[in-house]
C-alpha positions as CSV (number, residue, x, y, z in Angstrom):
1,L,-81.5,-104.8,-42.4
2,P,-84.6,-103.1,-40.9
3,A,-85.6,-104.5,-37.5
4,W,-89.0,-105.4,-38.7
5,D,-87.5,-107.6,-41.4
6,I,-85.2,-109.2,-38.9
7,L,-88.0,-110.0,-36.5
8,N,-90.0,-111.7,-39.3
9,M,-87.1,-114.0,-40.3
10,S,-86.4,-117.3,-38.8
11,N,-83.4,-117.3,-36.5
12,E,-81.6,-119.5,-39.0
13,R,-82.2,-117.1,-41.9
14,F,-81.2,-114.2,-39.7
15,V,-77.8,-115.8,-38.8
16,Q,-77.3,-116.7,-42.5
17,R,-78.1,-113.2,-43.7
18,I,-75.8,-111.5,-41.2
19,T,-73.0,-114.0,-42.0
20,E,-73.4,-113.2,-45.7
21,M,-73.3,-109.4,-45.0
22,A,-70.2,-109.7,-42.8
23,G,-68.6,-112.0,-45.4
24,S,-68.7,-109.2,-47.9
25,I,-66.2,-107.2,-45.8
26,G,-62.7,-107.8,-47.0
27,S,-60.1,-109.0,-44.6
28,H,-58.0,-105.9,-45.4
29,E,-60.8,-103.4,-44.7
30,N,-61.0,-101.6,-41.3
31,V,-64.3,-101.9,-39.5
32,Y,-65.7,-99.5,-37.0
33,V,-68.7,-100.9,-35.0
34,S,-71.3,-98.5,-33.7
35,L,-74.2,-100.0,-31.8
36,D,-77.1,-97.7,-31.1
37,I,-78.8,-99.2,-28.1
38,D,-82.2,-97.8,-29.4
39,V,-82.2,-100.8,-31.8
40,C,-82.9,-103.1,-28.8
41,D,-86.4,-103.7,-27.5
42,P,-86.9,-101.8,-24.2
43,A,-87.6,-105.1,-22.4
44,Y,-83.8,-105.7,-22.8
45,A,-82.6,-102.1,-22.7
46,P,-85.0,-100.2,-20.4
47,G,-82.8,-97.2,-20.0
48,T,-82.8,-96.2,-23.6
49,G,-83.8,-92.6,-24.4
50,T,-86.1,-93.5,-27.2
51,P,-87.8,-96.8,-26.4
52,E,-89.2,-98.6,-29.4
53,T,-91.4,-101.6,-28.9
54,G,-90.5,-104.5,-31.2
55,G,-86.8,-103.9,-31.2
56,L,-84.1,-106.5,-31.4
57,S,-83.3,-109.0,-28.6
58,P,-79.9,-109.8,-27.2
59,F,-79.9,-112.9,-29.4
60,H,-80.0,-110.7,-32.6
61,V,-77.4,-108.2,-31.3
62,L,-74.9,-111.0,-30.2
63,H,-75.2,-112.7,-33.6
64,V,-74.4,-109.4,-35.4
65,I,-71.3,-109.0,-33.2
66,R,-70.3,-112.7,-33.6
67,A,-70.6,-112.4,-37.3
68,L,-67.7,-109.9,-37.2
69,K,-65.3,-112.4,-35.7
70,G,-62.0,-112.3,-37.6
71,K,-62.8,-108.9,-39.2
72,R,-60.3,-106.1,-38.7
73,I,-62.2,-104.1,-36.0
74,V,-60.4,-100.9,-35.3
75,G,-62.9,-99.4,-32.9
76,A,-66.3,-99.7,-31.4
77,D,-68.9,-97.7,-29.4
78,V,-72.3,-98.2,-27.9
79,V,-74.5,-95.1,-27.9
């Protein structure tokens, strides 16, 4: 989902959409999570190398991570 689309959704619709997307991952599939900190608004991640106004808030990032609960996560990174 593009950040602009996410920011124009209601919080309820965002949570629903992320839950739907995570639900399409089979329980037998390995998942590697890579979070690029540049997706966050610089108000929340001021040390990012390429700040982009209008990025995601911690609310959005946490909901993406929480939607992966119960998935077979084999690794993760934050870059």
